[in-house]
C-alpha positions as CSV (number, residue, x, y, z in Angstrom):
1,M,70.2,183.6,74.3
2,A,67.7,184.1,71.2
3,K,70.2,186.2,69.3
4,A,72.6,183.0,70.5
5,L,70.2,180.3,69.1
6,A,70.4,181.9,65.6
7,E,73.5,181.7,65.3
8,V,74.8,178.8,66.9
9,M,71.4,176.5,66.2
10,P,70.0,178.2,63.2
11,E,67.5,175.2,62.7
12,T,66.3,175.5,66.0
13,R,63.7,178.1,66.7
14,H,63.3,179.7,70.2
15,G,60.6,179.3,72.9
16,L,59.1,181.1,75.9
17,C,58.0,179.4,78.7
18,T,54.6,179.3,79.5
19,W,54.8,179.3,83.2
20,H,57.0,181.7,83.4
21,L,55.1,183.9,81.0
22,M,51.9,184.0,83.3
23,Q,54.0,185.4,86.4
24,N,55.0,188.3,84.1
25,G,52.2,188.8,83.6
26,I,51.2,188.8,87.6
27,K,54.4,190.4,88.5
28,N,53.3,193.2,85.7
29,L,50.0,193.8,85.8
30,G,48.9,192.6,89.5
31,P,48.8,195.8,90.7
32,K,46.2,197.0,88.2
33,L,44.1,194.1,86.9
34,L,44.1,191.4,89.7
35,K,43.2,193.2,92.6
36,R,40.0,194.1,91.0
37,G,39.0,190.4,90.9
38,N,39.1,190.6,87.1
39,H,40.2,187.6,84.7
40,F,42.7,189.1,82.6
41,M,45.0,185.9,83.1
42,S,42.8,182.9,82.6
43,S,41.7,185.6,79.1
44,F,45.2,185.8,78.5
45,A,45.9,181.7,79.3
46,K,42.9,181.0,76.5
47,C,44.7,182.7,73.8
48,M,48.0,181.4,74.2
49,Y,46.6,177.1,74.6
50,E,43.4,177.3,72.8
51,Y,43.3,179.2,69.5
52,E,44.9,176.9,66.5
53,Q,44.3,179.6,63.8
54,E,45.7,182.9,63.0
55,V,42.4,184.7,62.6
56,K,40.6,183.9,65.6
57,F,43.9,184.1,67.7
58,E,44.0,188.1,66.6
59,L,39.9,188.9,67.5
60,A,40.7,187.5,71.0
61,W,43.8,189.2,71.7
62,S,42.2,192.2,70.8
63,K,39.2,192.0,72.6
64,L,41.3,191.3,75.7
65,V,42.8,193.9,75.0
66,A,40.0,196.5,75.2
67,D,38.0,194.7,77.8
68,F,40.8,195.6,80.4
69,D,42.3,198.5,78.6
70,V,45.9,197.6,78.8
71,F,46.4,199.2,75.4
72,E,49.6,201.2,77.0
73,E,51.1,198.6,79.5
74,N,54.7,197.8,78.1
75,W,54.3,194.3,79.1
76,V,51.2,193.8,76.5
77,K,53.0,195.3,73.6
78,T,56.3,193.3,74.3
79,M,53.9,190.2,74.8
80,Y,52.1,190.5,71.4
81,A,55.3,191.4,69.4
82,L,56.5,188.3,70.3
83,K,53.5,186.1,70.1
84,E,55.2,183.7,67.2
85,K,56.9,182.1,70.3
86,W,54.3,181.1,72.9
87,A,51.0,181.3,70.7
88,A,49.6,178.3,69.5
89,C,49.0,178.9,66.4
90,Y,51.8,180.4,65.6
91,M,53.6,177.1,67.4
92,K,51.9,174.2,65.1
93,E,55.2,174.7,62.7
94,V,57.9,173.6,65.3
95,I,58.2,170.0,67.1
96,T,57.8,170.5,71.2
97,L,56.7,167.8,71.8
98,G,53.8,168.8,74.2
99,M,56.7,170.7,75.7
100,R,55.4,174.4,76.4
101,S,57.9,175.1,79.4
102,T,60.7,174.2,81.1
103,Q,58.9,172.6,84.0
104,L,61.7,169.1,83.5
105,S,64.5,171.9,84.4
106,E,63.0,173.7,87.4
107,S,62.3,170.9,88.7
108,L,65.2,169.4,88.6
109,N,67.2,172.4,89.7
110,S,64.4,172.8,92.8
111,N,66.4,169.3,94.2
112,F,69.6,171.3,94.0
113,K,68.4,174.5,95.6
114,A,66.5,172.3,98.7
115,Y,70.2,171.0,99.5
116,M,72.2,173.7,98.5
117,K,73.6,176.2,101.6
118,P,76.6,178.4,101.8
119,N,79.3,177.0,103.4
120,I,78.7,173.8,101.1
121,N,81.7,172.4,99.2
122,I,82.8,171.1,96.0
123,I,82.5,167.6,96.9
124,Q,79.8,167.5,98.7
125,F,78.1,168.8,95.6
126,F,79.0,166.4,93.3
127,N,78.0,163.7,96.1
128,H,74.2,164.9,96.2
129,F,74.4,165.7,92.4
130,E,75.0,162.0,91.9
131,S,72.4,160.5,94.4
132,V,69.8,162.6,92.3
133,V,71.1,161.2,89.0
134,E,70.7,158.2,91.2
135,E,67.2,158.4,91.7
136,K,66.2,159.8,87.8
137,R,68.1,156.6,86.7
138,Y,66.0,154.1,89.0
139,N,62.5,155.9,88.4
140,E,63.6,155.3,85.0
141,L,64.3,151.8,85.4
142,V,61.2,151.4,87.4
143,S,58.4,152.8,84.2
144,E,60.7,150.4,81.8
145,Y,60.0,147.5,84.6
146,E,56.5,148.5,83.9
147,S,56.2,149.3,80.2
148,R,57.0,145.5,79.7
149,H,55.1,143.5,82.3
150,K,52.3,145.4,83.1
151,L,49.4,145.9,80.2
152,P,47.2,148.9,79.7
153,K,43.3,148.8,80.4
154,L,41.7,149.7,77.3
155,R,38.6,151.1,76.8
156,Y,37.5,149.5,73.8
157,N,39.0,146.5,73.8
158,Y,37.8,145.3,69.9
159,S,39.6,148.3,68.6
160,S,42.7,147.1,66.4
161,I,44.3,150.1,66.2
162,L,44.4,150.4,70.3
163,M,45.4,146.7,70.3
164,Q,48.2,147.2,68.2
165,L,49.5,150.5,69.9
166,A,48.8,148.9,73.4
167,Q,52.0,147.1,72.5
168,I,54.3,149.6,71.2
169,Y,53.7,152.7,73.1
170,T,54.9,153.2,76.9
171,P,52.6,153.6,79.2
172,T,52.7,157.5,79.2
173,V,52.0,157.9,75.2
174,F,49.6,155.2,75.2
175,E,47.0,157.1,77.6
176,V,47.4,160.8,75.7
177,F,46.5,158.6,72.4
178,H,43.8,157.1,74.1
179,E,42.4,160.2,75.1
180,E,42.8,161.5,71.6
181,F,41.1,158.3,70.5
182,S,38.1,159.1,72.6
183,L,38.0,162.0,71.1
184,F,37.7,160.9,67.9
185,F,33.7,159.6,68.3
186,A,32.7,163.1,69.0
187,T,33.9,164.3,65.2
188,C,31.8,163.8,62.5
189,I,32.7,164.0,58.8
190,R,30.5,167.1,57.1
191,E,32.3,167.3,53.7
192,R,34.2,164.8,51.7
193,N,36.1,164.5,48.0
194,V,37.0,161.5,46.9
195,S,36.9,162.4,43.7
196,Q,40.7,162.5,43.3
197,F,43.9,161.6,45.3
198,P,44.6,162.4,47.9
199,F,41.2,162.5,48.9
200,E,39.9,165.8,51.0
201,Y,37.5,166.0,54.1
202,V,35.9,168.8,56.3
203,I,35.9,167.6,59.6
204,T,33.6,169.0,62.5
205,S,33.2,168.1,66.7
206,I,30.3,168.1,68.7
207,N,32.7,169.8,71.7
208,D,34.8,172.5,70.2
209,E,34.3,174.9,67.1
210,G,35.9,175.0,64.4
211,E,36.5,172.6,61.1
212,W,40.0,170.7,59.9
213,R,40.9,169.5,56.8
214,V,42.2,166.4,56.6
215,L,44.2,165.0,53.0
216,F,44.4,160.7,52.7
217,D,45.8,159.1,50.1
218,P,44.5,155.6,50.0
219,I,47.6,154.0,48.1
220,Q,50.6,155.6,50.3
221,I,48.1,155.0,53.5
222,S,49.8,158.5,54.0
223,I,47.3,161.2,55.7
224,S,47.4,164.6,57.2
225,C,45.7,167.6,59.2
226,N,45.9,171.3,59.3
227,C,45.6,170.9,63.0
228,R,50.0,169.6,62.9
229,K,49.0,167.0,66.4
230,F,51.6,164.8,64.6
231,E,53.8,166.9,63.6
232,T,54.4,168.9,66.5
233,F,53.4,165.9,69.2
234,G,54.0,162.9,67.3
235,I,50.8,161.1,68.0
236,L,47.8,160.9,65.2
237,C,44.7,163.6,65.8
238,C,41.2,162.1,66.0
239,H,40.5,164.1,63.4
240,A,42.7,161.4,61.2
241,L,41.8,158.7,63.0
242,K,38.3,159.6,61.9
243,V,38.9,159.4,58.4
244,F,41.0,156.0,59.0
245,E,37.3,154.9,59.7
246,A,35.8,156.3,57.0
247,N,38.5,154.2,55.0
248,D,38.7,151.1,56.5
249,V,42.3,151.5,57.7
250,K,42.7,148.5,60.9
251,F,46.2,149.5,61.8
252,V,48.7,152.2,62.3
253,S,51.1,152.7,59.5
254,E,55.3,151.9,61.3
255,K,56.1,156.1,59.9
256,Y,53.2,157.9,62.2
257,I,54.8,155.9,64.6
258,L,57.5,157.8,66.7
259,K,60.4,155.3,67.9
260,R,61.1,158.0,70.8
261,W,56.8,157.2,72.4
262,T,57.6,153.6,71.9
263,K,59.0,151.0,74.4
264,D,62.0,150.7,72.0
265,A,63.7,153.9,72.2
266,R,66.7,153.0,73.7
267,S,67.6,150.0,71.2
268,G,69.7,151.1,68.5
269,I,72.2,153.1,67.1
270,I,72.1,156.8,68.6
271,H,74.0,159.9,66.6
272,D,74.4,163.3,68.3
273,I,73.4,166.4,66.1
274,H,77.3,166.2,64.2
275,A,76.4,162.6,63.0
276,N,78.5,161.0,65.2
277,E,77.7,157.7,67.0
278,V,77.1,157.7,70.4
279,V,79.2,155.1,72.5
280,E,76.8,154.4,75.4
281,N,78.2,153.3,78.8
282,P,78.7,149.7,79.1
283,K,77.9,148.6,82.4
284,L,74.1,150.4,81.0
285,S,74.4,147.8,78.1
286,I,75.1,144.8,80.2
287,A,72.5,146.1,82.6
288,Q,69.8,146.8,79.7
289,R,70.8,142.9,78.6
290,Y,70.1,141.3,81.6
291,R,66.9,142.2,82.5
292,Q,65.9,141.3,78.6
293,L,67.3,138.2,79.5
294,C,65.6,138.0,82.6
295,S,62.2,139.1,81.2
296,I,62.2,136.5,78.5
297,M,63.3,133.4,80.9
298,I,60.8,134.3,83.7
299,K,58.4,134.2,81.2
300,F,59.4,131.3,79.3
301,V,59.7,129.6,82.8
302,A,55.6,130.4,83.7
303,D,54.7,128.6,80.7
304,V,56.4,125.2,80.8
305,S,56.1,125.2,84.3
306,S,52.3,123.8,84.5
307,S,53.2,121.0,82.4
308,E,55.9,117.9,83.6
309,S,56.2,116.7,80.3
310,L,57.2,120.9,79.2
311,S,59.5,121.6,82.3
312,Q,61.6,118.3,81.3
313,L,61.8,119.4,77.7
314,A,63.0,123.3,78.8
315,K,65.3,121.6,81.3
316,E,67.2,119.7,78.8
317,G,67.4,122.9,75.9
318,L,67.8,124.8,78.6
319,Q,71.2,122.7,80.0
320,D,72.5,122.1,75.6
321,L,71.8,125.7,75.5
322,Y,74.0,126.2,78.2
323,K,76.9,124.2,76.5
324,K,76.9,125.8,73.6
325,V,77.4,129.0,75.2
326,M,79.9,127.9,77.4
327,D,81.7,126.8,74.7
328,A,81.0,129.7,73.2
329,R,82.6,131.9,75.9
330,L,85.9,129.7,75.6
331,K,86.4,130.4,72.1
332,E,85.8,134.1,72.4
333,N,88.6,133.8,75.6
334,S,91.0,131.9,73.4
335,T,90.9,134.6,70.6
336,C,91.2,137.4,73.2
337,N,94.8,134.9,74.7
338,D,96.4,134.3,71.1
339,Q,95.5,138.4,70.8
340,G,97.9,139.3,73.5
341,D,94.7,140.0,75.3
342,V,93.4,139.6,79.0
343,P,89.5,138.8,79.1
344,I,87.5,140.2,81.4
345,P,85.4,138.8,83.5
346,T,81.4,139.0,83.4
347,T,79.8,140.7,86.1
348,V,76.0,141.0,86.5
349,Y,75.4,145.0,87.1
350,V,72.2,144.8,89.1
351,T,70.3,147.9,89.7
352,E,69.1,148.8,93.3
353,A,66.1,150.4,94.8
354,S,66.9,153.7,96.1
355,G,65.3,155.0,99.0
356,F,65.2,152.3,101.1
357,K,66.8,152.6,105.1
358,Q,68.3,150.5,107.3
359,R,66.7,150.1,110.9
360,P,68.9,151.1,113.9
361,G,69.1,148.2,115.8
362,L,71.8,146.4,118.3
363,K,75.1,144.7,116.6
364,R,74.6,141.4,116.9
365,Q,76.3,139.0,119.8
366,K,78.2,135.6,119.6
367,R,75.1,132.6,120.0
368,L,75.6,131.0,123.3
369,K,76.8,127.5,123.9
370,S,75.3,124.6,125.5
371,C,77.1,122.6,128.5
372,L,77.8,119.9,125.8
373,E,79.4,122.2,123.6
374,L,80.9,124.1,126.4
375,S,82.1,120.0,128.0
376,R,83.4,119.4,124.3
377,Q,85.5,122.3,124.0
378,K,87.1,121.7,127.1
379,K,88.3,118.1,126.3
380,R,89.9,119.3,122.9
381,Q,91.9,121.7,125.2
382,K,95.5,120.3,125.2
383,P,96.6,119.3,128.8
384,T,98.9,120.3,131.1
385,I,101.8,118.4,132.6
386,K,102.1,118.3,135.7
387,P,105.9,117.3,137.1
388,S,106.2,114.2,138.9
389,S,107.1,113.6,142.7
390,T,110.9,112.8,141.6
391,Q,111.4,116.2,139.8
392,Q,109.4,118.2,142.9
393,S,112.2,116.4,145.6
394,N,114.9,117.5,142.8
395,G,113.9,120.4,142.2
396,I,113.4,120.5,138.6
397,K,111.2,122.6,136.8
398,S,108.8,121.1,134.5
399,L,107.8,122.1,131.1
400,S,104.3,123.8,130.7
401,Q,103.6,122.3,127.6
402,V,105.4,119.8,125.0
403,E,105.0,119.6,121.1
404,C,106.7,116.3,120.1
405,T,107.2,115.5,116.6
406,S,108.1,112.1,114.9
407,T,108.6,110.0,112.0
408,T,108.4,106.4,112.8
409,A,108.3,105.6,109.1
410,S,111.6,106.8,108.7
411,L,114.3,105.3,111.5
412,A,117.6,106.9,110.1
413,H,116.9,110.4,110.3
414,P,114.3,110.9,113.2
415,T,113.7,114.3,114.3
416,Y,112.4,115.8,117.8
417,S,110.9,119.7,118.4
418,Y,110.2,121.3,122.0
419,S,108.5,124.6,122.4
420,Q,108.0,125.9,125.6
421,T,105.9,128.5,126.3
422,T,107.8,129.9,129.7
423,R,111.5,131.0,129.7
424,H,112.6,128.3,131.2
425,L,114.9,125.8,128.3
426,P,117.9,125.2,129.5
427,T,120.4,122.0,128.4
428,Q,118.0,119.3,128.3
429,Q,118.6,115.7,129.8
430,F,116.4,112.7,129.8
431,V,115.5,110.7,133.1
432,D,112.8,108.4,132.4
433,I,110.6,107.9,130.1
434,E,107.6,105.9,130.4
435,S,105.1,105.8,127.6
436,P,105.7,107.4,124.0
437,S,103.4,110.5,125.3
438,Q,104.7,111.3,128.2
439,M,108.4,112.6,128.1
440,E,110.2,114.3,131.1
441,C,112.9,117.2,130.8
442,A,115.2,118.9,133.4
443,T,116.9,122.3,133.0
444,S,120.2,123.2,134.1
445,S,120.3,126.9,132.6
446,L,118.2,129.9,131.9
447,E,119.5,130.7,128.4
448,H,117.5,129.6,125.2
449,P,113.7,130.3,124.9
450,A,113.0,127.7,122.4
451,Y,115.2,124.4,121.6
452,V,115.3,122.0,118.9
453,L,116.7,119.1,119.1
454,S,118.0,116.6,115.9
455,Q,120.1,113.9,115.5
456,T,124.2,113.8,114.8
457,T,126.5,111.0,112.8
458,E,128.1,111.1,116.5
459,N,125.5,110.7,118.8
460,Q,122.7,108.5,116.9
461,F,119.9,108.4,119.1
462,S,116.3,106.2,118.1
463,F,113.1,106.3,119.9
464,T,112.1,103.3,118.9
465,E,115.5,101.6,120.3
466,L,114.6,103.9,123.5
467,L,111.1,102.4,123.1
468,M,112.5,98.5,122.9
469,E,115.4,99.4,126.1
470,S,112.7,100.2,128.7
471,H,110.4,97.2,127.7
472,V,113.6,94.7,128.3
473,D,113.9,96.4,131.9
474,K,110.5,96.4,132.9
């Protein structure tokens, strides 16, 4: 891997995972050293993290090898030959951002290993993969929401630098900077040279041994420390903050605020290693704009809702704004139609919280109806026409359901439609008509299941004339 990185990515520097180094040390030296209860690994960890100067590292390593008599151990010789890849004093020229191990990738691997089985197929694996990625994105959204809606707690409320960076840094990075700011009170200036630019300061600490040299340019407000905290991690060290305090600097310049540590790290244009613009997912951009507008509107409503006049003014302004937005939207849609494009309907992508489980329960049943509702339902049902006594004596079967539609507005072309659910619908003869709502039909054959009578020109039939004749007879 180291040889491949040197050829493919020559601008990078290969390092060794400190966690794996400790595990390999236990495997290679455990039977000889750890069973006697010595502290070889703790001394090895000090050489790995604590010594920032190369001279102190060499002295500590020589003492470690001599105390535990590991001159002939091959693993110890190999680690010393690769000291530029794991010792803190040799890693000061590398931008590690505080990461010295592969814990991020190992935690992701553990999520997959816990699910992997010999009989799993590729579809099941990718389903689990998508759920893991969705959970990571959900946690990121939660962290972003908390960073924008929660204010960090300041230990020193009157510090202008802390108040400035509390609004810019994310909560996690601000806590790291807060700890570094606390160490600033344990430092002191032992020497200073302000006769020429840049000013040079020698800083010491009460808790740590050693000294650090800081160069400060008061004209350009630029600062550098030989501990290289900013160059490797991205935040100012306590030694630089001490020099700021000595020169009455109350705010941190923008060039010492990395965008990747701020709340706006995801905004703007992103380029890959080939300087090409990275096109983001449109769904994520829509969701991001939605969250930003929601946060602004919620804060706006919370501020003006306490006053009646302000609420009315805000309501009128929002209505005017809504009209302007809708007009602009119509213009955009018309422009798309003129160009032959179909406008895409807007859809709000809201991220749902994962991990919620539905409680098992019975299926929802229909609501029980009251007696009053049941009686009304019976009244709405269509009544069945019972056969008359004359039909029963003549042996004529009645229709179970008769539907009659008549158009009385136009007397020239009345139309009648008969439908029967039973299979008895023969040629029909009119026996007697007592009222428009009742009609009795005689059946003589069993040939047609449905029959429609329409008026012909030869034998014209008028429902109105039939009613008049029946009225005259009566």
